VEXDREN-2710 file (C-alpha; in Angstrom, 1 decimal):
% VEXDREN-2710
k/r/px/py/pz
1/MET/0.8/6.6/-19.9
2/THR/1.8/4.8/-16.9
3/LYS/2.3/1.2/-16.6
4/LYS/2.3/-1.4/-13.8
5/ILE/5.5/-3.4/-13.8
6/ALA/6.3/-6.8/-12.1
7/LEU/9.9/-6.8/-11.4
8/LEU/11.6/-10.2/-10.8
9/GLY/15.2/-9.9/-9.5
10/SER/14.7/-6.5/-8.1
11/THR/17.7/-6.5/-5.8
12/GLY/20.2/-7.4/-8.6
13/SER/22.1/-4.9/-10.8
14/ILE/19.6/-4.9/-13.6
15/GLY/16.7/-4.7/-11.0
16/VAL/18.1/-1.7/-9.2
17/GLN/18.5/0.0/-12.6
18/THR/15.1/-0.9/-13.7
19/LEU/13.6/0.5/-10.5
20/ALA/15.4/3.8/-11.4
21/CYS/14.0/3.9/-15.0
22/CYS/10.4/3.1/-13.6
23/LYS/10.8/5.9/-11.0
24/ALA/11.9/8.4/-13.7
25/LEU/9.1/7.3/-16.1
26/GLY/6.5/7.5/-13.3
27/TYR/5.7/3.7/-13.8
28/ARG/4.1/1.9/-10.9
29/ILE/5.8/-1.2/-9.4
30/ASN/3.1/-3.9/-8.8
31/VAL/5.5/-6.7/-7.9
32/LEU/9.0/-7.0/-6.4
33/ALA/10.6/-10.4/-6.3
34/ALA/14.1/-11.1/-5.1
35/ASN/16.1/-14.2/-3.8
36/LYS/17.1/-13.3/-0.2
37/SER/18.4/-9.8/0.0
38/VAL/15.9/-8.9/2.7
39/ASP/17.3/-5.6/3.7
40/LEU/17.4/-4.2/0.2
41/LEU/14.1/-5.7/-0.7
42/GLU/12.5/-4.1/2.5
43/GLN/13.8/-0.8/1.4
44/GLN/12.5/-1.2/-2.1
45/ALA/9.1/-2.2/-0.8
46/ARG/8.8/0.7/1.4
47/GLU/9.8/3.2/-1.4
48/PHE/7.7/1.8/-4.2
49/SER/4.8/0.3/-2.3
50/PRO/4.1/-2.8/-4.5
51/ARG/0.9/-5.0/-4.2
52/CYS/3.1/-8.1/-4.0
53/VAL/6.5/-9.0/-2.7
54/VAL/8.2/-12.4/-3.2
55/VAL/11.3/-14.1/-1.9
56/SER/12.4/-17.2/-3.8
57/ASP/14.3/-18.4/-0.8
58/LYS/11.6/-19.8/1.5
59/ASN/13.7/-19.2/4.6
60/ALA/13.5/-15.5/4.1
61/TYR/9.8/-15.6/3.8
62/THR/9.0/-15.2/7.7
63/ASP/11.7/-12.4/8.0
64/ILE/10.4/-10.2/5.1
65/LYS/6.7/-10.9/6.4
66/MET/7.7/-9.6/9.8
67/ARG/9.5/-6.5/8.4
68/LEU/6.5/-5.5/6.0
69/ALA/3.9/-6.4/8.5
70/ASP/2.7/-2.6/8.6
71/LEU/2.3/-2.4/4.7
72/PRO/-0.7/-3.5/2.9
73/VAL/1.3/-5.9/0.8
74/GLN/0.9/-9.6/-0.1
75/ILE/4.0/-11.8/0.6
76/LEU/4.8/-14.7/-1.4
77/ALA/7.6/-17.4/-1.4
78/GLY/9.4/-19.8/-3.7
79/VAL/9.3/-20.3/-7.3
80/ASP/5.5/-21.0/-7.3
81/GLY/5.1/-17.5/-5.6
82/ILE/7.2/-15.7/-8.2
83/CYS/5.1/-17.5/-11.0
84/GLU/1.9/-16.3/-9.3
85/ALA/3.0/-12.9/-8.9
86/ALA/4.2/-12.6/-12.5
87/ALA/0.8/-13.7/-13.6
88/LEU/-1.1/-11.1/-11.7
89/PRO/-4.0/-9.6/-14.0
90/GLU/-2.8/-6.0/-13.3
91/ASN/0.6/-6.4/-14.6
92/ASP/1.3/-4.6/-17.7
93/VAL/4.9/-5.6/-18.1
94/VAL/6.7/-8.4/-16.4
95/CYS/10.5/-7.6/-16.3
96/ASN/12.6/-10.8/-15.7
97/ALA/15.9/-9.8/-14.2
98/VAL/16.6/-12.8/-12.1
99/VAL/19.8/-14.7/-12.6
100/GLY/20.1/-18.3/-13.8
101/MET/17.6/-21.0/-15.0
102/VAL/15.3/-20.3/-12.3
103/GLY/14.0/-17.7/-14.5
104/LEU/12.2/-20.0/-16.8
105/ARG/9.2/-20.8/-15.0
106/PRO/8.2/-17.3/-14.2
107/THR/8.9/-16.3/-17.9
108/LEU/6.4/-19.0/-19.0
109/ALA/3.8/-18.0/-16.3
110/ALA/3.8/-14.5/-17.4
111/ILE/3.4/-15.4/-21.0
112/GLU/0.7/-18.0/-20.5
113/ALA/-1.1/-15.2/-18.5
114/GLY/-0.9/-12.9/-21.6
115/LYS/1.8/-10.5/-20.2
116/THR/4.4/-8.7/-22.2
117/VAL/7.8/-9.9/-20.9
118/ALA/10.9/-7.7/-20.9
119/LEU/13.6/-10.3/-20.7
120/ALA/16.9/-9.8/-19.0
121/ASN/17.3/-13.3/-18.0
122/LYS/19.2/-15.0/-20.9
123/GLU/19.2/-18.5/-19.2
124/THR/15.3/-18.6/-19.9
125/LEU/15.9/-19.1/-23.6
126/VAL/19.1/-21.0/-23.4
127/ALA/17.6/-23.7/-21.3
128/GLY/14.0/-23.6/-22.5
129/GLY/14.0/-21.6/-25.8
130/GLN/11.7/-23.9/-27.7
131/LEU/9.2/-24.1/-24.8
132/VAL/9.2/-20.1/-24.6
133/MET/8.9/-19.4/-28.3
134/GLU/6.1/-22.0/-28.7
135/ALA/4.3/-20.0/-25.9
136/VAL/5.0/-16.7/-27.4
137/ALA/3.6/-17.9/-30.8
138/ARG/0.6/-19.4/-29.1
139/THR/-0.4/-16.4/-26.9
140/GLY/0.8/-13.6/-29.1
141/VAL/2.4/-11.7/-26.3
142/GLY/5.4/-9.4/-26.6
143/LEU/9.0/-10.7/-25.7
144/LEU/11.2/-7.8/-25.5
145/PRO/15.0/-8.0/-25.0
146/VAL/16.7/-6.1/-22.4
147/ASP/20.2/-7.3/-22.8
148/SER/22.2/-4.4/-24.5
149/GLU/23.3/-6.6/-27.4
150/HIS/19.7/-8.1/-28.2
151/SER/18.2/-4.7/-27.6
152/ALA/20.5/-3.3/-30.2
153/ILE/19.5/-5.9/-32.7
154/PHE/15.9/-5.3/-32.0
155/GLN/16.2/-1.7/-32.5
156/SER/18.3/-2.1/-35.6
157/LEU/15.5/-4.1/-37.2
158/GLN/12.7/-1.6/-36.5
159/GLY/11.1/-0.6/-39.8
160/SER/12.7/-3.4/-41.8
161/SER/11.3/-6.8/-42.9
162/ARG/12.7/-9.7/-41.1
163/ALA/12.9/-11.8/-44.4
164/ASP/15.4/-9.1/-45.6
165/LEU/17.7/-9.9/-42.6
166/SER/21.0/-11.7/-43.7
167/LYS/22.9/-12.1/-40.4
168/ILE/23.4/-10.4/-37.1
169/ILE/26.8/-9.1/-35.7
170/LEU/26.9/-9.8/-32.0
171/THR/29.5/-7.6/-30.3
172/ALA/31.5/-8.6/-27.3
173/SER/33.8/-6.4/-25.1
174/GLY/36.2/-9.1/-24.6
175/GLY/36.0/-8.9/-20.8
176/PRO/39.0/-8.2/-18.5
177/PHE/41.1/-11.0/-20.0
178/ARG/41.0/-10.1/-23.7
179/GLY/44.2/-10.9/-25.3
180/LYS/45.4/-13.2/-22.4
181/SER/46.7/-16.8/-23.1
182/THR/45.5/-19.9/-21.7
183/ALA/48.5/-20.2/-19.4
184/GLU/48.1/-16.6/-18.1
185/LEU/44.3/-17.5/-17.2
186/GLU/45.6/-20.1/-14.9
187/HIS/46.5/-17.6/-12.4
188/VAL/43.8/-14.9/-12.5
189/SER/41.9/-14.2/-9.1
190/LEU/38.3/-13.8/-8.4
191/ALA/39.0/-10.1/-8.0
192/ASP/40.5/-10.0/-11.4
193/ALA/37.5/-11.7/-13.0
194/LEU/35.1/-9.5/-11.3
195/ARG/36.8/-6.3/-12.7
196/HIS/35.0/-5.6/-16.0
197/PRO/36.5/-2.8/-18.1
198/ASN/33.2/-1.3/-19.2
199/TRP/30.0/-2.7/-17.4
200/SER/28.8/-2.7/-13.8
201/MET/27.0/-6.0/-13.3
202/GLY/26.3/-8.7/-10.9
203/ALA/29.0/-11.2/-9.9
204/LYS/27.7/-14.1/-12.0
205/ILE/27.2/-12.3/-15.2
206/THR/30.6/-10.6/-14.7
207/VAL/32.4/-13.9/-14.4
208/ASP/30.4/-15.1/-17.5
209/SER/31.7/-12.0/-19.2
210/ALA/35.2/-12.9/-18.2
211/THR/35.1/-16.3/-19.7
212/LEU/33.0/-15.2/-22.6
213/MET/30.3/-17.8/-21.7
214/ASN/28.0/-14.7/-21.6
215/LYS/28.6/-14.1/-25.2
216/GLY/27.9/-17.8/-25.8
217/LEU/24.7/-17.7/-23.9
218/GLU/23.7/-14.5/-25.9
219/TYR/24.5/-16.4/-29.2
220/ILE/22.0/-18.9/-28.2
221/GLU/19.4/-16.4/-26.9
222/ALA/19.7/-14.4/-30.2
223/MET/18.8/-17.5/-32.3
224/TRP/15.7/-18.0/-30.5
225/LEU/14.5/-14.4/-30.1
226/PHE/15.2/-13.6/-33.8
227/GLY/14.5/-17.0/-35.5
228/LEU/18.1/-17.5/-36.7
229/THR/20.4/-20.4/-37.7
230/PRO/24.0/-20.6/-36.2
231/ASP/25.4/-19.5/-39.6
232/GLN/23.6/-16.2/-39.4
233/ILE/25.5/-15.1/-36.3
234/GLU/28.8/-13.4/-36.4
235/ILE/30.6/-12.5/-33.1
236/VAL/33.1/-9.7/-33.1
237/VAL/35.1/-8.4/-30.2
238/HIS/34.7/-4.7/-29.8
239/PRO/36.6/-3.5/-26.8
240/GLN/35.0/0.0/-26.5
241/SER/31.3/-1.4/-26.1
242/VAL/30.0/1.6/-28.2
243/ILE/28.5/-0.6/-31.0
244/HIS/26.2/-2.8/-29.0
245/SER/25.4/-5.0/-32.0
246/ALA/24.5/-4.8/-35.6
247/VAL/22.4/-6.3/-38.4
248/GLU/23.2/-7.0/-42.0
249/PHE/20.6/-7.2/-44.7
250/CYS/20.4/-9.0/-47.9
251/ASP/21.6/-6.1/-50.0
252/GLY/24.8/-5.8/-47.7
253/ALA/23.6/-2.8/-45.8
254/VAL/24.6/-3.0/-42.1
255/ILE/22.6/-1.1/-39.4
256/ALA/24.0/-0.9/-35.8
257/GLN/22.8/0.6/-32.5
258/LEU/25.5/2.8/-30.8
259/GLY/25.7/4.4/-27.5
260/THR/27.7/4.8/-24.3
261/PRO/27.9/1.6/-22.2
262/ASP/24.8/2.2/-20.0
263/MET/22.0/-0.3/-19.4
264/ALA/19.4/2.4/-18.9
265/VAL/18.7/2.7/-22.5
266/PRO/18.0/-0.9/-23.3
267/ILE/15.9/-1.3/-20.2
268/GLN/13.9/1.7/-20.6
269/TYR/13.3/0.9/-24.4
270/ALA/12.0/-2.5/-23.4
271/LEU/9.5/-0.8/-20.8
272/THR/8.4/2.0/-23.1
273/TRP/8.3/0.2/-26.6
274/PRO/7.3/1.3/-29.2
275/ARG/7.8/4.8/-27.8
276/ARG/11.3/6.3/-26.9
277/MET/11.7/8.5/-23.7
278/LYS/14.3/10.8/-22.6
279/THR/17.0/9.6/-20.4
280/SER/19.9/11.2/-18.5
281/VAL/22.6/8.8/-19.9
282/LYS/25.8/10.3/-21.1
283/ARG/25.6/11.1/-24.8
284/LEU/27.9/9.5/-27.3
285/SER/30.7/11.4/-28.7
286/LEU/32.5/9.7/-31.5
287/ALA/35.2/12.3/-31.6
288/GLU/36.1/11.6/-27.8
289/TYR/36.3/7.8/-28.5
290/GLY/38.4/8.7/-31.6
291/THR/39.0/5.0/-32.6
292/LEU/36.8/1.9/-32.4
293/THR/38.4/-1.3/-32.9
294/PHE/37.2/-4.9/-33.7
295/GLU/38.8/-8.5/-33.7
296/ARG/37.8/-12.1/-33.9
297/PRO/37.2/-13.9/-30.7
298/ASP/39.8/-16.3/-29.4
299/TYR/37.9/-19.5/-29.3
300/GLU/40.7/-21.7/-28.2
301/THR/41.7/-19.7/-25.0
302/PHE/38.0/-18.9/-24.2
303/ALA/36.5/-22.5/-24.4
304/CYS/33.3/-21.5/-22.8
305/LEU/32.3/-19.6/-25.8
306/ARG/33.3/-22.5/-28.1
307/HIS/31.3/-24.8/-25.8
308/ALA/28.1/-22.8/-26.1
309/ILE/28.1/-22.6/-29.9
310/GLU/28.8/-26.3/-30.1
311/ALA/25.8/-27.1/-27.7
312/ILE/23.3/-25.1/-29.9
313/ARG/24.6/-26.6/-33.1
314/ARG/23.9/-30.0/-31.4
315/GLY/20.5/-28.8/-30.3
316/GLY/18.1/-30.6/-28.1
317/LEU/18.8/-30.3/-24.5
318/TYR/22.6/-29.6/-24.9
319/PRO/22.2/-25.8/-24.3
320/CYS/20.4/-26.6/-21.1
321/ALA/23.2/-28.9/-20.0
322/ILE/26.1/-26.4/-20.7
323/ASN/23.9/-23.6/-18.9
324/ALA/23.6/-25.7/-15.9
325/ALA/27.2/-26.8/-15.9
326/ASN/28.3/-23.1/-16.2
327/GLU/26.0/-22.0/-13.4
328/GLN/27.5/-24.7/-11.1
329/ALA/31.1/-24.1/-12.0
330/VAL/30.7/-20.3/-11.6
331/ALA/29.2/-20.8/-8.2
332/LEU/32.1/-22.9/-7.2
333/PHE/34.5/-20.2/-8.6
334/LEU/32.6/-17.5/-6.6
335/ASP/33.2/-19.6/-3.5
336/ASN/36.9/-20.0/-4.2
337/LYS/36.5/-23.7/-4.5
338/ILE/38.0/-23.9/-8.0
339/GLY/40.2/-21.9/-10.3
340/PHE/39.1/-19.6/-13.1
341/SER/40.3/-22.1/-16.0
342/LYS/38.3/-25.0/-14.4
343/ILE/35.0/-23.3/-15.4
344/GLY/35.7/-23.9/-19.2
345/LEU/37.1/-27.5/-18.5
346/ALA/33.9/-28.4/-16.4
347/VAL/31.5/-27.1/-19.2
348/GLY/33.5/-28.9/-21.8
349/HIS/33.3/-32.1/-19.5
350/VAL/29.6/-31.9/-19.4
351/LEU/29.1/-31.4/-23.2
352/GLU/31.0/-34.4/-24.0
353/THR/29.8/-36.8/-21.2
354/ILE/26.2/-36.0/-20.4
355/PRO/23.8/-38.6/-21.7
356/CYS/21.8/-36.1/-23.7
357/LYS/20.8/-36.7/-27.3
358/GLY/20.2/-33.8/-29.7
359/GLY/16.7/-34.5/-30.7
360/GLU/14.7/-34.7/-27.5
361/GLN/11.2/-33.1/-27.3
362/TYR/11.4/-30.3/-24.9
363/THR/9.6/-30.7/-21.6
364/MET/10.0/-29.2/-18.2
365/GLN/10.8/-32.5/-16.9
366/GLY/13.5/-33.0/-19.4
367/ILE/14.9/-29.5/-18.7
368/ASP/15.0/-30.1/-14.9
369/GLU/16.5/-33.7/-15.2
370/THR/19.3/-32.3/-17.6
371/ASP/19.9/-29.3/-15.3
372/LYS/20.2/-31.6/-12.3
373/THR/22.6/-34.2/-14.1
374/ALA/24.8/-31.4/-15.5
375/ARG/25.3/-29.9/-12.0
376/GLU/26.0/-33.3/-10.6
377/LEU/28.7/-33.9/-13.3
378/VAL/30.5/-30.7/-12.5
379/LEU/30.7/-31.3/-8.8
380/GLU/32.1/-34.8/-9.4
381/TYR/34.5/-33.5/-12.0
382/CYS/35.7/-30.7/-9.8
383/LYS/36.0/-32.9/-6.7
384/SER/38.1/-35.5/-8.5
385/ARG/40.6/-32.9/-9.9
END
């Protein structure tokens, strides 16, 4: 059975891999949405003939409209345009692969329109988890994880009662700087941070993996997705990235999902669920790996992970605040305006100084205000030091 897919973030790493999966499956691409990578977006539009193309950067609207003038395609722009495209009646699945908190509104728009959402945008749940899960409960739509770790948890829970779940074991590769000291991280370069040992990802998420903030964001995301408390999540560093995550049940049994490090499997499973389809990914040979190792995270050296866990323990809009702080700090690092170690320091500064009580009621206005304030605090902090 074919499906019509709305792909948000089509020019990013996950987006490109999702298009490859859809092509192999014979799924129709109904929507392509990107930021401002107009050259690649045009190529994708000509190959997949979507009904609608969206650029979130309004400055790119005229350019893409002229380029695609010979195609029968609707062109939209801005976050409002992405939300409109995500809610189109003919969409069967909305795959949200955009980067950053900008993914929250399109996720909510898709859910309110009754669309199944394949979620690769973890910031959606970090910044607005309560709003999203309330919308899911109200509409009854499917919210399917695309991140390899959350997909592994989702797969490991199949056929079991959620009431029997004791805890989840969230695995982390440790990134390119596993085992390094705080002093050593003072001198790492952008090129070093972008050299992940196992995964090929976009720049922002690769830096997040280097600071372990990515695992902190996944920790928060897992709490919302699976209805867990902080005490029900254990993070384990597993450098080989073969066990993508595991679940422990009340009787002590642990079930894990294993595979070679390849995003094709979790992407495709979110698109085809509850069915499984063949892929061309390299099959796992445990004999070739020989040894799988595990260790505890270094919460002192990798402060971003510690800050993320503290933020969700405080609750309220603190996770939104640290997410915004991290996005802003990583953007500065990618522009070579701050050093690597400053990312964690900036996130910690926001966590301790932002006027953000733990018990606020979630609203989009509150999320937007917190996001804006956190970014401003980071800019001020980095400018003064």
